[in-house]
N, C-alpha and C positions, 0 to 999 in steps of 0.2 A: 462380776468378772474381775479377774486379777489384773493388776496394772501392767504386768508383762504382756498379757494378751492384748490389751488396748494399745500398748506401744508397738507390738508386732503388726497389728492391724493398721495403725497409723503409717508405719513405714511402708507397708505393702500398697497402701492407697495414695501415698504422697504424690506420685507422678501419674496416677491413673487418669484417663480421660474423663470428662464430665459425664458422659453417658454411663460409664462404669460406676461412678459415684452415685448417680441417680438410681441405678439398679440396686446398688447396695442399700441405699436408704429405703427403697420400697421393700426390699427383703427384710430389713430390720423392723420396719413398721409392721409388716405381716407377722413376724415372729412375736412382737410385743402384743399385737392385737389378738393373736390366737391364744396367747397366754392369759389374756383377760377373759376370753370366752371359754376357757377350759372349765370343766365341771369340777367342783370341789368334792365330788363323790364319784363312786363307781357303781354301775348297775350290773346285776347278773345278766347273763344272756337271756334268761327267761323274762326278766323285768324289761329289758330293752325290746324284746319281741312284742310284749304287751303294748308298750308305748308306740312302737312302730305300727302295730296293727290298728291303732286308733287314728293315725294320720289322715286316712281317707274315709273315716266313718261319717255317717249321716248326722250332721249337726242339728237337724230338726228334732232328733230324738233326745237331745240333751235337755236337762232341767236347769233353769237359771239358778245361780247360787243363792240369790235372795229368796226365791221361792222355796228352795230346799231348806234354807235356814228357817224361814217362817213355819214351814210344815213341821220341822223337827221341834221347834219351840212349842207349837200346839200339841204335838204328839206327846212330848215329855213334860208338858205343862211348865215350861221354863219362863 
């Protein structure tokens, strides 16, 4: 953020009541947090649909990663 923007914000908040300052802090925290959670990639609509369709799938049909890994090692004699 440019210094002039910070100065402008400081002037606007200088005489603001405490409740306003608290709301501004919550808002800033939310902005910073959402930035941390943003994905460093983009999915196509089709890829997102595939992922979304898996949200409520039956977890009992899943294979444990360790089991899958061991099976692949045996299959390919690794």
